[in-house]
MIFI-128640 format. One record per residue (C-alpha): residue in one letter; x, y, z. Coordinates in Angstrom, 3 decimals, always signed. Each point is the difference from the previous one (the first is absolute). Example, Ala and Ser with C-alpha at 12.3 -4.5 7.8 and 13.67 -1.06 7.14 Angstrom:
<recs>
+---+----------+----------+----------+
: r :        X :        Y :        Z :
+---+----------+----------+----------+
: A :  +12.300 :   -4.500 :   +7.800 :
: S :   +1.370 :   +3.440 :   -0.660 :
+---+----------+----------+----------+
</recs>
This chain:
<recs>
+---+----------+----------+----------+
: r :        X :        Y :        Z :
+---+----------+----------+----------+
: X :  -16.155 :  -19.684 :   -7.689 :
: X :   +2.398 :   -1.926 :   +2.241 :
: X :   +0.798 :   +1.473 :   +3.421 :
: X :   +2.189 :   -2.897 :   +1.140 :
: X :   +3.581 :   +0.650 :   +1.080 :
: X :   +2.467 :   -2.381 :   -1.629 :
: X :   +2.535 :   -2.004 :   +1.978 :
: X :   +2.779 :   +2.152 :   -1.465 :
: X :   -1.807 :   +3.154 :   +1.126 :
: X :   -0.498 :   -1.454 :   +3.485 :
: X :   +3.750 :   -0.505 :   +0.272 :
: X :   +0.666 :   +3.554 :   -1.182 :
: X :   -2.528 :   +1.418 :   +2.461 :
: X :   +1.532 :   -1.948 :   +2.855 :
: X :   +3.402 :   +1.466 :   -0.875 :
: X :   -1.504 :   +3.503 :   -0.127 :
: X :   -1.771 :   -0.560 :   +3.313 :
: X :   +3.225 :   -1.064 :   +1.688 :
: X :   +1.892 :   +3.028 :   -1.294 :
: X :   -2.821 :   +2.349 :   +0.973 :
: X :   -0.113 :   -1.349 :   +3.537 :
: X :   +3.793 :   -0.113 :   +0.359 :
: X :   +0.049 :   +3.742 :   -0.707 :
: X :   -3.131 :   +0.703 :   +1.980 :
: X :   -1.653 :   +2.866 :   +1.825 :
: X :   +2.941 :   +0.965 :   +2.202 :
: X :   +2.404 :   +0.044 :   -2.960 :
: X :   -2.261 :   +2.433 :   -1.858 :
: X :   -0.586 :   +2.175 :   +3.054 :
: X :   +3.753 :   +0.441 :   +0.359 :
: X :   +0.512 :   +0.663 :   -3.709 :
: X :   -2.849 :   +2.523 :   +0.014 :
: X :   +1.425 :   +1.837 :   +3.014 :
: X :   +3.499 :   +0.103 :   -1.513 :
: X :   -1.318 :   +0.856 :   -3.502 :
: X :   +2.160 :   -2.767 :   -1.459 :
: X :   -0.507 :   -1.899 :   -3.231 :
: X :   -0.880 :   -3.661 :   +0.805 :
: X :   +3.102 :   -1.469 :   -1.630 :
: X :   -0.054 :   -3.233 :   +2.013 :
: X :   -3.489 :   -1.157 :   -0.921 :
: X :   +0.385 :   +1.088 :   -3.609 :
: X :   +3.157 :   -2.066 :   -0.340 :
: X :   -1.806 :   -2.966 :   +1.569 :
: X :   -2.817 :   +0.473 :   -2.528 :
: X :   +2.527 :   +0.056 :   -2.842 :
: X :   +1.851 :   -3.049 :   +1.343 :
: X :   -3.312 :   -1.903 :   +0.086 :
: X :   -0.648 :   +0.833 :   -3.663 :
: X :   -3.107 :   +2.065 :   +0.694 :
: X :   +1.393 :   +3.275 :   -1.389 :
: X :   +0.700 :   -1.691 :   -3.323 :
: X :   -3.164 :   -2.041 :   -0.054 :
: X :   -1.289 :   +1.578 :   -3.244 :
: X :   +3.399 :   +0.207 :   -1.707 :
: X :   +0.736 :   -2.596 :   -2.705 :
: X :   +2.271 :   -2.842 :   +1.118 :
: X :   +2.677 :   +0.941 :   -2.530 :
: X :   +0.594 :   +3.217 :   +1.978 :
: X :   +0.067 :   -1.629 :   +3.434 :
: X :   -3.709 :   +0.072 :   +0.820 :
: X :   -2.643 :   -2.652 :   +0.568 :
: X :   -2.081 :   +0.709 :   -3.107 :
: X :   -3.277 :   +0.075 :   +1.939 :
: X :   -2.869 :   +2.492 :   -0.102 :
: X :   -1.474 :   +2.999 :   +1.739 :
: X :   -2.553 :   -2.173 :   +1.824 :
: X :   +2.862 :   -1.812 :   +1.724 :
: X :   +1.696 :   +3.264 :   +0.913 :
: X :   -3.239 :   +1.555 :   +1.294 :
: X :   -0.631 :   -2.967 :   +2.285 :
: X :   +3.529 :   +0.166 :   +1.417 :
: X :   -0.202 :   +3.758 :   +0.633 :
: X :   -3.202 :   -0.498 :   +1.999 :
: X :   +1.714 :   -2.573 :   +2.178 :
: X :   +3.150 :   +2.070 :   +0.502 :
: X :   -1.919 :   +3.148 :   +0.976 :
: X :   -2.285 :   -1.988 :   +2.290 :
: X :   +3.009 :   -1.157 :   +2.009 :
: X :   +0.713 :   +3.432 :   +1.476 :
: X :   +1.108 :   +2.376 :   -2.744 :
: X :   -3.343 :   +1.432 :   -0.998 :
: X :   -0.423 :   +1.934 :   -3.229 :
: X :   +3.421 :   +1.647 :   -0.122 :
: X :   +1.631 :   -3.253 :   -1.138 :
: X :   -2.191 :   -0.090 :   -3.086 :
: X :   +1.632 :   +3.284 :   -1.024 :
: X :   +3.334 :   -1.791 :   -0.300 :
: X :   -1.686 :   -2.391 :   -2.425 :
: X :   -1.300 :   +2.984 :   -1.967 :
: X :   +3.507 :   +1.350 :   -0.295 :
: X :   +1.805 :   -3.176 :   -0.991 :
: X :   -2.154 :   -2.772 :   -1.564 :
: X :   -2.337 :   +2.597 :   -1.584 :
: X :   +1.882 :   +3.210 :   -0.888 :
: X :   +3.075 :   -2.087 :   -0.733 :
: X :   -1.192 :   -3.512 :   -0.818 :
: X :   -3.259 :   +0.581 :   -1.873 :
: X :   +1.366 :   +3.014 :   -1.882 :
: X :   +3.129 :   -1.795 :   -1.178 :
: X :   -1.482 :   -3.463 :   -0.545 :
: X :   -2.827 :   +1.384 :   -2.145 :
: X :   +1.651 :   +2.933 :   -1.768 :
: X :   +3.749 :   -0.037 :   +0.581 :
: X :   +2.561 :   -1.003 :   -2.592 :
: X :   +1.655 :   -3.414 :   +0.108 :
: X :   +3.197 :   +1.679 :   +1.181 :
: X :   -1.822 :   +1.786 :   +2.807 :
: X :   -1.636 :   -3.248 :   +1.093 :
: X :   +3.374 :   -1.751 :   +0.136 :
: X :   +1.627 :   +2.873 :   +1.881 :
: X :   -2.658 :   +0.825 :   +2.607 :
: X :   -2.462 :   -2.827 :   +0.594 :
: X :   +2.467 :   -2.397 :   +1.712 :
: X :   +0.882 :   +2.797 :   +2.431 :
: X :   -3.666 :   +0.579 :   +0.769 :
: X :   -0.362 :   -3.687 :   +0.822 :
: X :   +3.009 :   -0.186 :   +2.342 :
: X :   -0.562 :   +3.415 :   +1.603 :
: X :   +3.079 :   +1.743 :   -1.352 :
: X :   -2.017 :   +2.310 :   -2.291 :
: X :   -2.789 :   +2.156 :   +1.406 :
: X :   -2.323 :   +2.464 :   -1.700 :
: X :   -2.144 :   +3.124 :   +0.344 :
: X :   -2.316 :   +1.804 :   -2.423 :
: X :   -0.236 :   +3.751 :   -0.574 :
: X :   -3.493 :   +0.787 :   -1.307 :
: X :   -2.013 :   +2.417 :   +2.178 :
: X :   +0.639 :   +3.747 :   -0.344 :
: X :   -0.830 :   +2.942 :   +2.315 :
: X :   -2.362 :   +1.715 :   -2.455 :
: X :   -1.449 :   -3.119 :   -1.611 :
: X :   -0.719 :   -2.462 :   +2.813 :
: X :   -2.389 :   -2.710 :   -1.171 :
: X :   -0.276 :   +1.699 :   -3.397 :
: X :   +3.185 :   -1.580 :   -1.310 :
: X :   -0.678 :   +1.165 :   -3.556 :
: X :   +0.589 :   +3.558 :   +1.223 :
: X :   +3.623 :   -0.781 :   +0.875 :
: X :   +2.558 :   +2.590 :   -0.992 :
: X :   +3.146 :   -2.128 :   +0.334 :
: X :   +1.533 :   -0.077 :   -3.468 :
: X :   +2.491 :   -2.225 :   -1.759 :
: X :   +1.730 :   +1.708 :   -2.899 :
: X :   +1.845 :   -1.807 :   -2.769 :
: X :   +3.810 :   +0.296 :   +0.071 :
: X :   +2.776 :   -1.941 :   -1.637 :
: X :   -0.206 :   -3.634 :   +1.161 :
: X :   -2.996 :   +0.453 :   +2.251 :
: X :   -2.068 :   +2.493 :   +1.984 :
: X :   +0.316 :   +2.788 :   +2.575 :
: X :   -2.729 :   -0.064 :   +2.661 :
: X :   -0.965 :   +3.062 :   +2.045 :
: X :   -2.800 :   +0.556 :   +2.474 :
: X :   -1.171 :   -0.579 :   +3.550 :
: X :   -1.795 :   -2.943 :   +1.603 :
: X :   -1.593 :   -0.358 :   +3.433 :
: X :   -1.044 :   -2.799 :   +2.359 :
: X :   +2.515 :   -2.359 :   -1.550 :
: X :   +0.446 :   -3.016 :   +2.266 :
: X :   +3.208 :   -1.806 :   +0.869 :
: X :   +2.390 :   +2.210 :   -1.958 :
: X :   +2.927 :   -0.262 :   +2.397 :
: X :   -0.156 :   -3.801 :   +0.096 :
: X :   -0.306 :   -0.392 :   -3.772 :
: X :   +2.684 :   -0.716 :   -2.543 :
: X :   -2.205 :   +0.678 :   -3.034 :
: X :   -2.753 :   +2.549 :   -0.579 :
: X :   -2.818 :   -0.332 :   -2.539 :
: X :   -0.621 :   +3.562 :   -1.198 :
: X :   -3.186 :   +0.977 :   -1.834 :
: X :   +0.359 :   +3.042 :   -2.249 :
: X :   -1.462 :   +1.695 :   -3.048 :
: X :   +1.989 :   -0.456 :   -3.177 :
: X :   -2.624 :   +1.778 :   -2.116 :
: X :   -2.133 :   +2.889 :   +1.212 :
: X :   -3.817 :   -0.193 :   -0.308 :
: X :   -1.361 :   +1.296 :   -3.297 :
: X :   -3.468 :   +0.890 :   -1.225 :
: X :   -1.759 :   -2.952 :   -1.546 :
: X :   +2.398 :   -2.522 :   +1.564 :
: X :   -0.856 :   -2.028 :   +3.073 :
: X :   +1.683 :   +1.224 :   +3.170 :
: X :   +1.122 :   -3.563 :   +0.650 :
: X :   +2.372 :   +0.306 :   -2.974 :
: X :   +3.489 :   +1.188 :   +0.842 :
: X :   +0.608 :   -1.808 :   +3.319 :
: X :   +3.208 :   -2.034 :   +0.296 :
: X :   +1.694 :   -2.106 :   +2.697 :
: X :   +3.704 :   -0.078 :   +0.875 :
: X :   +1.906 :   -2.279 :   +2.402 :
: X :   +3.045 :   +1.885 :   +1.283 :
: X :   +2.487 :   -0.187 :   +2.865 :
: X :   -1.353 :   +1.701 :   +3.111 :
: X :   +3.480 :   +1.363 :   +0.746 :
: X :   +0.355 :   +1.529 :   -3.463 :
: X :   +1.203 :   +3.577 :   -0.315 :
: X :   -2.901 :   +2.435 :   -0.009 :
: X :   -2.269 :   -1.975 :   +2.375 :
: X :   -0.538 :   +1.501 :   +3.454 :
: X :   -2.559 :   -0.758 :   +2.683 :
: X :   -1.174 :   +1.162 :   +3.431 :
: X :   -2.166 :   -1.914 :   +2.474 :
: X :   -3.568 :   +1.003 :   +0.927 :
: X :   -0.949 :   -0.086 :   +3.690 :
: X :   -3.143 :   -2.149 :   +0.163 :
: X :   -2.454 :   -1.797 :   +2.276 :
: X :   +0.773 :   -3.654 :   -0.716 :
: X :   +1.787 :   -2.571 :   -2.200 :
: X :   +3.198 :   +1.155 :   +1.699 :
: X :   +2.061 :   -2.957 :   -1.208 :
: X :   -0.304 :   +1.321 :   -3.555 :
: X :   +0.760 :   +3.712 :   -0.359 :
: X :   -1.914 :   +2.073 :   -2.531 :
: X :   +1.905 :   +2.686 :   -1.855 :
: X :   -0.107 :   +3.007 :   -2.240 :
: X :   +2.184 :   -0.899 :   -3.008 :
: X :   +1.779 :   +2.615 :   -2.121 :
: X :   +1.018 :   -0.881 :   -3.546 :
: X :   +2.525 :   +2.382 :   -1.530 :
: X :   +0.857 :   -1.045 :   -3.576 :
: X :   +0.394 :   -3.637 :   +1.022 :
: X :   +1.437 :   -2.042 :   -2.855 :
: X :   -1.770 :   -3.204 :   -1.047 :
: X :   +1.424 :   -2.050 :   -2.837 :
: X :   -2.142 :   -1.576 :   -2.685 :
: X :   +0.730 :   -3.371 :   +1.618 :
: X :   -1.709 :   +1.216 :   +3.180 :
: X :   -3.387 :   +0.569 :   -1.645 :
: X :   -2.758 :   -2.283 :   +1.306 :
: X :   -2.539 :   -0.859 :   -2.696 :
: X :   -0.545 :   +2.426 :   -2.863 :
: X :   +0.752 :   +3.706 :   -0.229 :
: X :   -3.246 :   +2.034 :   +0.091 :
: X :   -2.009 :   -3.212 :   +0.514 :
: X :   +0.662 :   -0.551 :   +3.682 :
: X :   -3.449 :   +0.863 :   +1.372 :
: X :   -1.683 :   -3.422 :   -0.430 :
: X :   +3.197 :   -1.652 :   +1.183 :
: X :   -0.020 :   +2.212 :   +3.090 :
: X :   -3.617 :   -0.979 :   +0.702 :
: X :   +0.966 :   -3.678 :   +0.028 :
: X :   +2.662 :   +0.795 :   +2.595 :
: X :   -2.361 :   +2.146 :   +2.093 :
: X :   -2.809 :   -2.557 :   -0.037 :
: X :   +2.448 :   -2.646 :   +1.215 :
: X :   +0.959 :   +2.498 :   +2.701 :
: X :   -3.674 :   +0.072 :   +1.032 :
: X :   -0.008 :   -3.788 :   +0.368 :
: X :   +3.036 :   -0.196 :   +2.287 :
: X :   -1.356 :   +2.975 :   +1.962 :
: X :   -3.281 :   -1.817 :   +0.541 :
: X :   +1.768 :   -3.200 :   +1.036 :
: X :   +1.869 :   +1.933 :   +2.672 :
: X :   -3.200 :   +1.669 :   +1.180 :
: X :   -1.819 :   -3.323 :   +0.251 :
: X :   +2.866 :   -1.336 :   +2.100 :
: X :   -0.039 :   +3.163 :   +2.103 :
: X :   -3.730 :   -0.300 :   +0.618 :
: X :   +0.356 :   -3.629 :   +1.041 :
: X :   +2.812 :   +0.932 :   +2.398 :
: X :   -1.985 :   +2.893 :   +1.505 :
: X :   -3.025 :   -2.244 :   +0.510 :
: X :   +2.152 :   -2.640 :   +1.667 :
: X :   +1.433 :   +2.550 :   +2.429 :
: X :   -3.479 :   +1.333 :   +0.763 :
: X :   -1.527 :   -3.446 :   +0.477 :
: X :   +2.858 :   -1.196 :   +2.230 :
: X :   -0.395 :   +3.089 :   +2.180 :
: X :   -3.803 :   -0.233 :   +0.086 :
: X :   +0.113 :   -3.646 :   +1.103 :
: X :   +2.186 :   +0.792 :   +3.012 :
: X :   -1.135 :   +3.453 :   +1.102 :
: X :   -2.750 :   +0.025 :   +2.624 :
: X :   -1.833 :   +3.039 :   +1.388 :
: X :   -3.269 :   +0.423 :   +1.889 :
: X :   -0.044 :   -3.628 :   +1.099 :
: X :   +1.467 :   -3.309 :   -1.061 :
: X :   -0.960 :   +0.011 :   -3.690 :
: X :   +2.671 :   +0.877 :   -2.586 :
: X :   -0.748 :   +3.122 :   -2.016 :
: X :   +0.076 :   -2.133 :   -3.139 :
: X :   -3.358 :   -1.475 :   +0.982 :
: X :   -1.764 :   +3.322 :   -0.658 :
: X :   -1.546 :   +0.527 :   -3.404 :
: X :   +1.052 :   +3.643 :   +0.053 :
: X :   +3.583 :   -1.254 :   -0.451 :
: X :   -0.783 :   -3.087 :   -2.059 :
: X :   -1.995 :   +1.587 :   -2.797 :
: X :   +2.547 :   +2.615 :   -1.185 :
: X :   +2.720 :   -2.671 :   -0.057 :
: X :   -2.257 :   -2.415 :   -1.874 :
: X :   -0.839 :   +2.718 :   -2.525 :
: X :   +3.683 :   +0.621 :   -0.701 :
: X :   +0.639 :   -3.729 :   -0.372 :
: X :   -2.697 :   -0.223 :   -2.672 :
: X :   +1.385 :   +3.017 :   -1.861 :
: X :   +3.553 :   -1.347 :   +0.092 :
: X :   -1.103 :   -3.396 :   -1.300 :
: X :   -1.851 :   +1.660 :   -2.885 :
: X :   +3.054 :   +2.133 :   -0.834 :
: X :   +2.238 :   -3.055 :   +0.150 :
: X :   -2.059 :   -2.015 :   -2.456 :
: X :   -0.361 :   +2.914 :   -2.409 :
: X :   +3.735 :   +0.617 :   +0.200 :
: X :   +0.793 :   -3.612 :   -0.791 :
: X :   -2.308 :   +0.247 :   -2.992 :
: X :   +1.951 :   +3.052 :   -1.176 :
: X :   +3.283 :   -1.879 :   +0.458 :
: X :   -1.388 :   -3.028 :   -1.817 :
: X :   -1.120 :   +2.205 :   -2.895 :
: X :   +3.501 :   +1.480 :   -0.221 :
: X :   +1.565 :   -3.461 :   -0.033 :
: X :   -2.336 :   -1.048 :   -2.835 :
: X :   +0.536 :   +3.149 :   -2.052 :
: X :   -3.522 :   +1.321 :   +0.605 :
: X :   -1.037 :   +3.571 :   +0.935 :
: X :   +0.401 :   +0.520 :   +3.731 :
: X :   -0.295 :   +3.763 :   +0.592 :
: X :   -3.573 :   +0.037 :   +1.336 :
: X :   +0.578 :   -2.867 :   +2.396 :
: X :   +3.328 :   +1.287 :   +1.297 :
: X :   -1.379 :   +3.477 :   +0.648 :
: X :   -3.220 :   -1.159 :   +1.648 :
: X :   +1.869 :   -2.471 :   +2.226 :
: X :   +2.378 :   +2.727 :   +1.115 :
: X :   -2.938 :   +2.312 :   +0.795 :
: X :   -1.670 :   -2.541 :   +2.288 :
: X :   +3.223 :   -1.228 :   +1.590 :
: X :   +1.323 :   +3.464 :   +0.853 :
: X :   -3.208 :   +0.943 :   +1.777 :
: X :   -0.313 :   -3.364 :   +1.748 :
: X :   +3.629 :   -0.219 :   +1.148 :
: X :   +0.196 :   +3.527 :   +1.391 :
: X :   -3.424 :   -0.563 :   +1.576 :
: X :   +1.115 :   -3.294 :   +1.541 :
: X :   +3.128 :   +1.607 :   +1.470 :
: X :   -2.005 :   +2.886 :   +1.426 :
: X :   -2.605 :   -2.396 :   +1.398 :
: X :   +2.785 :   -2.004 :   +1.622 :
: X :   +1.135 :   +3.198 :   +1.715 :
: X :   -3.574 :   +0.638 :   +1.121 :
: X :   -0.330 :   -3.520 :   +1.427 :
: X :   +3.203 :   +0.505 :   +1.984 :
: X :   -1.041 :   +3.408 :   +1.289 :
: X :   +2.917 :   +1.958 :   +1.394 :
: X :   +2.371 :   -2.903 :   -0.641 :
: X :   -0.812 :   +0.262 :   -3.689 :
: X :   +1.712 :   +3.394 :   +0.063 :
: X :   +3.150 :   -1.607 :   +1.377 :
: X :   +2.808 :   -1.077 :   -2.294 :
: X :   +0.416 :   -3.269 :   +1.903 :
: X :   -3.322 :   -1.365 :   -1.284 :
: X :   +1.003 :   +0.682 :   -3.651 :
: X :   -3.450 :   +1.008 :   -1.259 :
: X :   +0.932 :   +3.678 :   -0.282 :
: X :   +2.852 :   -0.818 :   -2.401 :
: X :   -2.289 :   -2.143 :   -2.124 :
: X :   -2.486 :   +2.876 :   -0.151 :
: X :   +2.645 :   +2.624 :   -0.842 :
: X :   +1.370 :   -2.097 :   -2.835 :
: X :   -3.322 :   -1.263 :   -1.395 :
: X :   -1.587 :   +3.464 :   -0.022 :
: X :   +2.371 :   +1.045 :   -2.772 :
: X :   -1.567 :   -2.392 :   -2.468 :
: X :   -3.393 :   +1.657 :   -0.044 :
: X :   +1.581 :   +2.704 :   -2.173 :
: X :   +3.107 :   -1.750 :   -1.324 :
: X :   +1.155 :   -1.362 :   -2.355 :
: X :   -3.345 :   +1.174 :   -1.390 :
: X :   -2.714 :   +1.746 :   +2.010 :
: X :   -3.364 :   -1.611 :   +0.642 :
: X :   -1.655 :   +2.967 :   -1.730 :
: X :   +1.916 :   -0.685 :   -3.215 :
: X :   -0.876 :   -3.686 :   +0.193 :
: X :   -3.674 :   +0.952 :   +0.311 :
: X :   +0.428 :   +2.277 :   -3.015 :
: X :   +1.462 :   -2.939 :   -1.914 :
: X :   -2.834 :   -2.340 :   +0.963 :
: X :   -2.610 :   +2.656 :   -0.826 :
: X :   +1.278 :   +0.547 :   -3.533 :
: X :   +1.541 :   -3.347 :   -1.001 :
: X :   -2.323 :   -2.436 :   +1.738 :
: X :   -3.241 :   +1.974 :   +0.223 :
: X :   +0.327 :   +2.016 :   -3.204 :
: X :   -0.726 :   +3.356 :   +1.638 :
: X :   +1.368 :   +3.249 :   -1.527 :
: X :   +3.416 :   +1.099 :   +1.167 :
: X :   -0.071 :   +2.675 :   +2.701 :
: X :   +3.547 :   +1.324 :   -0.324 :
+---+----------+----------+----------+
</recs>
C-alpha cells in the first residue's frame, strides 16, 4: 500500500491550500453571520478545476479520482471553512457529478456536467422525509407514470442548498412495496429543474451551517420526463447507495480538515496564553492530552477515508470503510472543536475566535448525513455478522 503523494497531487493540494487560505476564517465568519451562500469560494474552486476533478475530460473535468478530491477537500476546509464547505461538494460533485457520471444518460452528461465543472450548474438532493428519516425505504413520495414521463408527489425535509441549486435529484417510489419482494425494489431517481412547477420549499431555522440553508420541500405532481431518470426505474436503490457512500467520503474529508483547523486554533492559543505564572497553558498535560487524542482519531479517520476513496476509484466495495471513517471523523472533529473552545475558556465562546462556528457546524455530522447509531448498526450486522436489531 503506497501512502506517497504524487507530484501532481502536491500541486493540486497547494492550489487548494491557497484558495482555502484566501477565503479564510474571517470570510466564513461573515458568510455565517449573513447566512449567505459562499459563491466566491465556490467559483474559485470551479475555476481551479477542483469541482470537476472526478468528471471525465470530455465533459470539462480533469478525469481524476475520489482520492484526489478527498485530499483537496481536506485542504480547503482546513484553511478556514470547516465542515460546511464539504456540504457544497456533497451537493455538486456528488449529488450532481457522481449521480450523472455513473448513471446519467449520455445526453444528460453532455448537458449538465460541463456546467458542474464551471460552476454554472448547481445541485441539491431530495431524499429524507418527515416520517421516514434514516429509514429511506419507508419513503412515501411517489412517482406515477403519465404520458411521456412521471408525476412526483410528496414531502421532503432537511434538504440542503435548495435555493442555490439549479437541479434537484429527487428520490421517489415508482413501485409500492409488495409481499415477497424486497423493499429496496421500486426506488427511482429523477434529476429535475429546481424551479419546476410544483416544487416549493421553506427554510428551517437551525443551529449552524448557516451558509447552506436546509429546507422542507413540497412536491405537488412535479413532472419528470423519461429523459430525466437517473439509472433504472425501480432499480435505483443500489445506485443511491453509491451516491450516499461517496457523500460519506466528502463529509469525512471536510471533518478531517475541520478537526485539523480546530486543533491549530487551540494549539496557537495554548502556546501564547499564560496564567498562574510565566508558563503557557499549552505546557500542561491536562490540555495536551485531549488535543493529542483528537489528533490520533482524526489521523485514523483520514487514512480509513482515503482507503474508502481508493476502493471507489478501483471499483471495489467501499461502504464499510466510508461509514466507519465518517463515524470516527464526526466524533473527533466535533470533539476537537469543543476542546478548542475549552482551551480558550471564555474566548472560545466568542465568535471572534472562530471555534464556536466550527463546533456548531461539525456537530451536525454526528447525526447527518447518517447518524452514528445507524453506522454502528451497519457495522454490527455487515462487518460483525450480528442479527439485525431493527
